[in-house]
C-alpha positions as a printed NumPy array, in Angstrom:
array([[ 10.416, -38.711,  30.639],
       [ 10.63 , -35.298,  32.244],
       [  9.329, -35.725,  35.793],
       [  8.329, -32.458,  37.394],
       [  8.736, -31.448,  41.039],
       [  5.731, -29.138,  40.933],
       [  2.384, -28.886,  39.253],
       [  2.952, -28.287,  35.506],
       [  2.371, -24.657,  34.581],
       [ -0.407, -25.58 ,  32.17 ],
       [ -2.394, -27.717,  34.629],
       [ -5.229, -26.159,  36.616],
       [ -7.281, -27.856,  39.312],
       [-10.686, -28.522,  37.707],
       [-13.922, -27.324,  39.223],
       [-15.244, -30.839,  38.548],
       [-12.691, -33.68 ,  38.379],
       [-15.396, -35.9  ,  36.847],
       [-15.909, -33.705,  33.776],
       [-14.91 , -34.954,  30.309],
       [-13.24 , -32.301,  28.143],
       [-14.974, -32.535,  24.775],
       [-11.836, -32.056,  22.67 ],
       [ -9.953, -34.838,  24.493],
       [-12.442, -37.72 ,  24.608],
       [-14.043, -39.649,  21.725],
       [-17.01 , -37.851,  20.196],
       [-20.173, -38.829,  22.003],
       [-18.357, -39.862,  25.201],
       [-20.636, -39.22 ,  28.159],
       [-21.417, -40.312,  31.663],
       [-24.501, -42.486,  32.057],
       [-27.042, -42.29 ,  34.857],
       [-24.771, -44.341,  37.107],
       [-21.817, -42.026,  36.523],
       [-19.938, -44.488,  34.307],
       [-18.217, -43.265,  31.154],
       [-19.985, -44.524,  28.057],
       [-18.325, -44.626,  24.621],
       [-19.998, -45.862,  21.453],
       [-23.091, -46.633,  23.508],
       [-21.158, -49.057,  25.773],
       [-20.363, -48.426,  29.439],
       [-16.65 , -48.797,  30.156],
       [-17.196, -50.842,  33.355],
       [-19.077, -53.411,  31.264],
       [-16.077, -53.682,  28.941],
       [-13.713, -54.125,  31.865],
       [-15.915, -56.86 ,  33.303],
       [-16.169, -58.629,  29.964],
       [-12.625, -58.302,  28.63 ],
       [-10.496, -57.442,  31.649],
       [ -7.928, -54.7  ,  32.113],
       [ -5.767, -53.162,  30.841],
       [ -7.884, -52.757,  27.735],
       [ -7.641, -50.569,  24.664],
       [-11.046, -49.293,  23.52 ],
       [-11.592, -47.688,  20.097],
       [-14.744, -45.866,  18.991],
       [-15.287, -47.076,  15.424],
       [-17.811, -44.376,  14.525],
       [-15.402, -41.693,  15.713],
       [-12.558, -43.095,  13.575],
       [-14.771, -43.212,  10.525],
       [-16.089, -39.692,  11.112],
       [-12.569, -38.288,  11.454],
       [-11.491, -40.062,   8.27 ],
       [-14.43 , -38.515,   6.397],
       [-13.754, -35.089,   7.853],
       [-10.065, -35.098,   6.91 ],
       [-10.789, -36.322,   3.404],
       [-13.478, -33.676,   2.881],
       [-11.231, -30.916,   4.25 ],
       [ -8.263, -31.74 ,   2.035],
       [-10.377, -32.36 ,  -1.049],
       [-12.139, -29.023,  -0.584],
       [ -8.902, -27.135,   0.018],
       [ -7.234, -28.781,  -2.986],
       [-10.217, -27.969,  -5.203],
       [ -9.906, -24.295,  -4.244],
       [ -6.35 , -24.429,  -5.598],
       [ -7.48 , -26.123,  -8.804],
       [ -6.226, -29.597,  -7.978],
       [ -7.149, -32.802,  -6.145],
       [ -5.988, -34.505,  -2.963],
       [ -5.285, -38.023,  -1.737],
       [ -5.359, -38.759,   1.974],
       [ -3.39 , -41.741,   3.295],
       [ -4.034, -43.136,   6.746],
       [ -0.618, -43.483,   8.409],
       [ -0.814, -47.04 ,   9.663],
       [  2.11 , -46.695,  12.068],
       [ -0.242, -44.918,  14.493],
       [ -2.319, -48.077,  14.884],
       [ -2.934, -50.777,  12.321],
       [ -5.217, -53.768,  12.267],
       [ -7.251, -55.327,   9.494],
       [-10.441, -53.802,  10.907],
       [ -8.973, -50.299,  11.006],
       [ -7.761, -50.697,   7.419],
       [-11.303, -51.636,   6.401],
       [-12.785, -48.676,   8.247],
       [-10.534, -46.031,   6.714],
       [-10.567, -47.447,   3.173],
       [-14.365, -47.675,   3.298],
       [-14.355, -43.938,   4.083],
       [-12.181, -43.157,   1.054],
       [ -8.68 , -43.061,   2.499],
       [ -5.6  , -44.75 ,   1.083],
       [ -3.161, -46.389,   3.529],
       [  0.488, -45.715,   4.293],
       [  2.628, -48.598,   5.597],
       [  6.269, -48.686,   6.627],
       [  7.237, -52.338,   7.073],
       [  6.63 , -55.733,   5.569],
       [  4.373, -56.545,   8.505],
       [  2.214, -53.463,   8.001],
       [  2.028, -54.232,   4.29 ],
       [  0.85 , -57.762,   5.104],
       [ -1.873, -56.42 ,   7.421],
       [ -3.139, -53.964,   4.804],
       [ -3.238, -56.651,   2.105],
       [ -4.903, -59.151,   4.46 ],
       [ -7.609, -56.548,   5.073],
       [ -8.337, -56.424,   1.35 ],
       [ -6.848, -52.987,   0.696],
       [ -6.257, -52.112,  -2.949],
       [ -2.447, -52.348,  -3.395],
       [ -2.578, -49.428,  -5.804],
       [ -3.789, -47.257,  -2.912],
       [ -0.931, -48.151,  -0.591],
       [  2.202, -46.126,   0.035],
       [  5.325, -47.794,   1.423],
       [  7.657, -45.798,   3.709],
       [ 10.802, -46.706,   5.611],
       [ 14.397, -45.556,   5.924],
       [ 15.779, -49.107,   5.754],
       [ 13.485, -51.252,   3.648],
       [ 14.965, -54.694,   3.181],
       [ 15.423, -56.075,  -0.305],
       [ 12.727, -58.603,   0.484],
       [ 10.309, -55.862,   1.572],
       [ 10.983, -53.889,  -1.605],
       [ 10.452, -56.953,  -3.766],
       [  7.203, -57.838,  -1.97 ],
       [  5.909, -54.289,  -2.334],
       [  6.708, -54.21 ,  -6.056],
       [  5.196, -57.647,  -6.677],
       [  2.071, -56.754,  -4.71 ],
       [  1.519, -53.712,  -6.929],
       [  1.958, -51.074,  -4.221],
       [  0.956, -47.718,  -5.631],
       [  3.997, -45.776,  -4.471],
       [  7.26 , -46.592,  -2.733],
       [  8.867, -43.696,  -0.893],
       [ 12.581, -43.624,  -1.716],
       [ 14.278, -42.524,   1.482],
       [ 17.937, -42.573,   0.486],
       [ 20.18 , -42.522,  -2.552],
       [ 20.948, -46.234,  -2.272],
       [ 17.268, -47.129,  -2.519],
       [ 16.993, -45.761,  -6.046],
       [ 19.005, -48.664,  -7.442],
       [ 17.342, -51.198,  -5.153],
       [ 13.8  , -50.284,  -6.14 ],
       [ 14.776, -49.952,  -9.816],
       [ 16.259, -53.464,  -9.835],
       [ 13.263, -54.987,  -8.072],
       [ 10.842, -53.313, -10.476],
       [ 12.844, -54.343, -13.543],
       [ 13.026, -57.94 , -12.305],
       [  9.264, -57.966, -11.842],
       [  8.671, -56.426, -15.259],
       [  6.973, -53.415, -13.707],
       [  7.284, -49.66 , -13.771],
       [  7.156, -48.717, -10.102],
       [  5.84 , -45.33 ,  -9.064],
       [  8.015, -43.705,  -6.414],
       [  8.223, -40.596,  -4.274],
       [ 11.49 , -39.05 ,  -3.107],
       [ 11.515, -38.1  ,   0.569],
       [ 13.194, -34.743,   1.066],
       [ 14.185, -32.832,   4.194],
       [ 12.896, -29.317,   3.704],
       [ 14.809, -27.95 ,   6.694],
       [ 11.577, -26.871,   8.352],
       [ 11.374, -27.874,  12.006],
       [  7.822, -27.982,  13.316],
       [  7.269, -26.799,  16.879],
       [  7.279, -30.137,  18.628],
       [  9.342, -32.5  ,  20.783],
       [ 12.868, -32.993,  19.462],
       [ 12.436, -36.751,  18.987],
       [  9.338, -36.132,  16.874],
       [ 10.974, -33.602,  14.575],
       [ 11.718, -35.376,  11.315],
       [ 12.744, -32.624,   8.871],
       [ 16.179, -31.777,  10.287],
       [ 19.115, -32.246,   7.959],
       [ 20.943, -34.296,  10.602],
       [ 18.473, -37.172,  10.954],
       [ 17.815, -40.598,   9.538],
       [ 14.937, -39.845,   7.189],
       [ 15.072, -38.562,   3.635],
       [ 17.627, -36.687,   1.539],
       [ 18.709, -33.068,   1.728],
       [ 16.767, -30.506,  -0.231],
       [ 19.82 , -29.423,  -2.211],
       [ 20.048, -32.942,  -3.724],
       [ 16.356, -33.314,  -4.593],
       [ 16.727, -32.332,  -8.246],
       [ 19.87 , -34.438,  -8.74 ],
       [ 18.297, -37.563,  -7.218],
       [ 14.948, -36.933,  -8.874],
       [ 16.796, -36.82 , -12.215],
       [ 18.562, -40.066, -11.359],
       [ 15.236, -41.727, -10.592],
       [ 14.006, -40.648, -14.011],
       [ 17.026, -42.267, -15.654],
       [ 15.654, -45.706, -14.727],
       [ 13.011, -47.049, -17.146],
       [ 11.56 , -49.162, -14.333],
       [ 10.814, -46.113, -12.13 ],
       [  8.191, -43.384, -12.437],
       [  8.763, -40.283, -10.295],
       [  5.409, -39.393,  -8.789],
       [  6.728, -36.451,  -6.792],
       [  8.545, -35.195,  -3.728],
       [  7.599, -36.072,  -0.17 ],
       [  8.299, -34.372,   3.142],
       [  7.325, -34.897,   6.773],
       [  8.14 , -32.041,   9.148],
       [  7.225, -33.488,  12.543],
       [  4.32 , -34.489,  14.768],
       [  1.722, -32.885,  17.013],
       [  1.551, -29.796,  14.78 ],
       [ -1.34 , -27.457,  15.599],
       [ -1.369, -25.062,  12.62 ],
       [ -0.474, -24.749,   8.934],
       [  2.561, -22.45 ,   9.106],
       [  5.215, -25.196,   9.101],
       [  3.496, -27.118,   6.312],
       [  3.195, -23.938,   4.236],
       [  6.876, -23.055,   4.645],
       [  7.954, -26.603,   3.85 ],
       [  5.758, -26.686,   0.738],
       [  7.213, -23.43 ,  -0.54 ],
       [ 10.761, -24.782,  -0.184],
       [  9.924, -28.108,  -1.815],
       [  8.217, -26.409,  -4.731],
       [ 11.446, -24.764,  -5.833],
       [ 12.906, -28.243,  -6.472],
       [  9.552, -29.498,  -7.764],
       [  9.443, -26.663, -10.309],
       [ 12.961, -27.402, -11.55 ],
       [ 12.052, -31.055, -12.084],
       [  8.71 , -30.098, -13.658],
       [ 10.43 , -27.999, -16.31 ],
       [ 11.939, -31.204, -17.696],
       [  8.847, -33.399, -17.427],
       [  5.648, -33.355, -15.362],
       [  5.768, -33.998, -11.612],
       [  2.165, -34.897, -10.867],
       [  2.152, -34.829,  -7.051],
       [  3.445, -33.187,  -3.89 ],
       [  3.143, -35.177,  -0.657],
       [  3.383, -33.067,   2.5  ],
       [  3.133, -35.924,   4.988],
       [  1.249, -35.813,   8.254],
       [  1.845, -34.807,  11.864],
       [ -1.459, -33.051,  12.564],
       [ -1.857, -32.669,  16.319],
       [ -4.624, -33.711,  18.691],
       [ -5.728, -32.636,  22.165],
       [ -4.302, -34.801,  24.938],
       [ -5.312, -32.358,  27.686],
       [ -7.97 , -29.722,  28.213],
       [ -5.536, -26.918,  27.344],
       [ -4.546, -28.352,  23.951],
       [ -6.228, -26.438,  21.14 ],
       [ -5.346, -27.694,  17.638],
       [ -6.507, -25.561,  14.726],
       [ -9.435, -27.207,  12.915],
       [ -8.239, -29.326,  10.013],
       [-10.366, -27.295,   7.599],
       [ -8.277, -24.205,   8.37 ],
       [ -4.988, -26.1  ,   8.265],
       [ -5.753, -27.718,   4.918],
       [ -6.846, -24.414,   3.403],
       [ -3.702, -22.679,   4.645],
       [ -1.558, -25.371,   3.043],
       [ -3.448, -25.277,  -0.258],
       [ -3.197, -21.487,  -0.418],
       [  0.557, -21.647,   0.176],
       [  1.03 , -24.288,  -2.518],
       [ -1.027, -22.34 ,  -5.05 ],
       [  0.918, -19.161,  -4.302],
       [  4.299, -20.876,  -4.654],
       [  3.247, -22.536,  -7.912],
       [  2.251, -19.156,  -9.331],
       [  5.613, -17.741,  -8.304],
       [  7.458, -20.611, -10.009],
       [  5.191, -20.697, -13.04 ],
       [  4.222, -24.375, -12.707],
       [  0.834, -26.092, -12.497],
       [ -0.468, -26.905,  -9.025],
       [  0.281, -30.589,  -8.449],
       [ -2.048, -33.083,  -6.895],
       [ -1.588, -32.989,  -3.124],
       [ -1.207, -35.919,  -0.759],
       [ -1.253, -36.103,   3.029],
       [ -0.696, -38.795,   5.658],
       [ -2.652, -38.237,   8.893],
       [ -2.507, -41.048,  11.434],
       [ -2.697, -39.865,  15.04 ],
       [ -5.362, -37.293,  14.139],
       [ -7.623, -40.047,  12.752],
       [ -7.217, -42.763,  15.397],
       [ -5.771, -41.017,  18.467],
       [ -8.806, -39.236,  19.917],
       [-11.027, -42.272,  19.266],
       [ -9.101, -44.48 ,  21.699],
       [ -9.034, -44.79 ,  25.475],
       [ -7.232, -47.231,  27.758],
       [ -8.877, -48.777,  30.796],
       [ -6.917, -49.69 ,  33.904],
       [ -7.743, -51.047,  37.344],
       [ -6.225, -49.192,  40.306],
       [ -4.071, -51.403,  42.512],
       [ -2.554, -49.065,  45.086],
       [ -2.932, -45.421,  46.091],
       [  0.076, -43.812,  47.753],
       [ -0.013, -40.194,  49.003],
       [  3.524, -38.788,  48.725],
       [  4.588, -35.547,  50.436],
       [  6.655, -33.117,  48.387],
       [  8.176, -29.707,  49.085],
       [  5.094, -28.044,  47.647],
       [  2.291, -30.349,  48.836],
       [  0.894, -33.827,  48.388],
       [  0.773, -35.94 ,  45.262],
       [ -1.16 , -39.205,  45.079],
       [  0.552, -41.991,  43.169],
       [ -2.17 , -44.102,  41.554],
       [ -0.659, -47.408,  40.455],
       [ -2.52 , -49.346,  37.778],
       [ -2.326, -52.792,  36.2  ],
       [ -0.611, -51.622,  33.023],
       [  2.034, -49.018,  32.3  ],
       [  4.867, -48.351,  29.901],
       [  4.334, -51.736,  28.248],
       [  0.999, -50.511,  26.861],
       [  1.797, -46.783,  26.668],
       [  5.442, -45.904,  26.12 ],
       [  4.834, -42.311,  25.031],
       [  5.073, -40.733,  28.466],
       [  8.466, -42.333,  29.077],
       [  9.689, -41.694,  25.516],
       [  8.492, -38.138,  24.964],
       [  7.292, -36.753,  28.291],
       [  3.787, -36.871,  26.817],
       [  0.853, -35.562,  28.828],
       [ -2.456, -37.393,  29.187],
       [ -5.862, -36.991,  30.819],
       [ -7.287, -39.501,  33.314],
       [-10.773, -39.852,  34.803],
       [-12.652, -42.277,  37.015],
       [-14.461, -44.548,  34.57 ],
       [-17.076, -46.336,  36.673],
       [-18.371, -43.621,  38.989],
       [-18.405, -39.94 ,  39.875],
       [-17.475, -38.414,  43.181],
       [-18.258, -35.221,  45.089],
       [-14.851, -35.271,  46.743],
       [-12.467, -32.396,  45.976],
       [ -9.805, -32.788,  43.322],
       [ -6.479, -34.338,  44.288],
       [ -3.298, -34.052,  42.243],
       [ -2.349, -37.512,  40.971],
       [  0.363, -39.235,  39.006],
       [ -0.788, -42.475,  37.353],
       [  2.062, -44.993,  37.571],
       [  2.441, -48.373,  35.924],
       [  3.393, -51.686,  37.492],
       [  6.806, -52.044,  35.872],
       [ 10.159, -51.967,  37.645],
       [ 11.136, -48.567,  36.281],
       [ 10.912, -45.194,  38.012],
       [ 10.013, -43.716,  34.631],
       [  7.008, -46.032,  34.28 ],
       [  4.421, -43.267,  34.321],
       [  1.204, -43.232,  32.296],
       [ -0.155, -39.812,  33.332],
       [  2.437, -37.443,  34.767],
       [ -0.006, -34.999,  36.314],
       [ -3.771, -34.657,  36.454],
       [ -6.568, -34.463,  38.995],
       [ -8.919, -37.171,  40.26 ],
       [-11.432, -37.059,  43.109],
       [ -9.708, -37.33 ,  46.483],
       [-11.411, -40.65 ,  47.248],
       [ -9.849, -42.565,  44.339],
       [ -9.149, -45.991,  45.781],
       [ -7.847, -49.483,  45.012],
       [-10.26 , -51.307,  42.749],
       [-11.402, -48.162,  40.95 ],
       [-11.533, -48.262,  37.17 ],
       [ -9.789, -45.348,  35.457],
       [ -9.743, -44.338,  31.8  ],
       [ -6.873, -42.53 ,  30.057],
       [ -8.032, -40.579,  27.019],
       [ -6.527, -40.11 ,  23.538],
       [ -4.559, -43.374,  23.517],
       [ -5.671, -44.6  ,  20.087],
       [ -2.333, -43.728,  18.46 ],
       [  1.162, -44.979,  19.265],
       [  0.115, -46.981,  22.319],
       [ -0.781, -50.429,  20.991],
       [  1.702, -49.949,  18.149],
       [  4.556, -49.26 ,  20.601],
       [  3.479, -51.877,  23.139],
       [  5.975, -54.368,  24.541],
       [  6.176, -57.334,  26.891],
       [  8.463, -55.601,  29.373],
       [  8.569, -57.555,  32.656],
       [  6.774, -60.312,  30.729],
       [  3.476, -58.452,  30.884],
       [  1.064, -59.605,  28.151],
       [ -0.149, -56.95 ,  25.733],
       [ -3.828, -55.979,  26.12 ],
       [ -6.637, -56.654,  23.688],
       [ -8.131, -53.953,  21.483],
       [-11.914, -53.707,  21.521],
       [-13.999, -51.684,  19.074],
       [-17.293, -50.178,  20.2  ],
       [-20.127, -48.954,  18.031],
       [-23.897, -48.561,  18.42 ],
       [-23.957, -50.213,  21.818],
       [-21.956, -53.291,  20.778],
       [-18.349, -54.298,  21.428],
       [-16.047, -56.731,  19.661],
       [-12.383, -57.657,  19.839],
       [-10.366, -56.454,  16.847],
       [ -6.944, -57.448,  18.209],
       [ -6.669, -60.357,  20.618],
       [ -4.899, -59.785,  23.89 ],
       [ -2.014, -61.946,  24.964],
       [ -1.815, -64.413,  27.837],
       [  1.126, -65.605,  29.888],
       [  0.825, -68.878,  27.94 ],
       [  1.52 , -66.894,  24.763],
       [  4.707, -65.529,  26.283],
       [  5.819, -68.966,  27.448],
       [  5.088, -70.451,  24.026],
       [  7.844, -68.289,  22.534],
       [ 10.414, -69.405,  25.084],
       [ 12.467, -72.095,  23.348],
       [ 13.63 , -73.465,  26.681],
       [ 10.178, -74.711,  27.629],
       [  9.073, -78.03 ,  26.111],
       [  5.773, -77.569,  24.318],
       [  3.06 , -80.184,  24.323],
       [  2.228, -81.061,  20.701],
       [ -1.457, -80.434,  21.323],
       [ -0.972, -77.131,  23.114],
       [ -2.933, -74.183,  21.798],
       [ -1.095, -70.961,  22.429],
       [ -3.145, -68.682,  20.207],
       [ -4.162, -66.842,  23.396],
       [ -6.088, -63.656,  23.846],
       [ -9.725, -62.861,  24.23 ],
       [-11.936, -64.797,  21.847],
       [-15.22 , -62.971,  22.276]])
């Protein structure tokens, strides 16, 4: 991660370090009469007491509302262009059977990118025909399982996969619908590691080969080319990159469509969210309309019908609905050349949130169980791992009296935190708890040290031992 030696240029000392920025926290998040943060009608200190810390908390109503909003926005924008839209929830952001049930109940399809994610979606009862299967290195077994399960579309990510998917479909006696992932050459304004439309990267095929490989797909009786697919990056705040990418893809789309229909264009995901009070993503209604207008314009220019559109939001559905709770262990004021910074060490860290270390990501932290009239102090929230880069929140402000034992909440951790979690330093992964209408329930069990030991082949296991672990409430 990029550790600064001064206050980041974007960060301003807040007038009230207890305040919750509306765009950062789950909808409906508030402080109750005791000063505790309440989400989904449940006070966060009550969750910490019941389930322990660290703890992932997800607001179910917020997830469902965001799913509905995205679907309505893309359907409306597509209708204005004379077509329809399908919205896939990108399961890589965070996937569990409960989340699959939430988003499918709200009308979304689901995108998976491994055999494990496919198994979760199927175990949740998702309609296989409404699943998309991604991945730059799908194993033969994964391809065969996807075909046999009746997955609606497999995204072909490389030339070699054409033959692999064709053989699996022919062996199963099926005609498998596929998309061809193409690099449009558009680089969204984002962190380099998140940019996934460069030519020199592991995903997809180059745009100048799209027609050739699309034609090859069509040569296989066991394959049905649904359309082209592109993903230009992550944390994108407007429609300009999507519009440019769509216009480039549609040149290849039009050439293929002149031979036989190409029913769909999938423009991927990457829609950004607010992690801090200064983040200001464009509303999804404006983004979707900008994309639809660009597609319609390009189709007119190429003289082809407007295809059905597909999109794959993940972070923007689940990210803002999640928070992570930690208990403060130590507080260490550290002098620097420009002033004091308080290191707030918590009982989790990079094992439950790797994004700060991986991408230099910024987050927002607040006291979760109380408010304080003390002035704001610059803090860095550090984890408990034996790494200098084990930082959860690089820079934010908390009341000056933050102390050991305090409960803190880090906002916007619903995406790419649990899904990237590890057991570094043999730290068990936390549970995930869903809150709604004043009630809380575990949707992913947490791990225990016994769970970690159960996987160690050098430890004799008692035949009656139960190492299922985790919270059972």
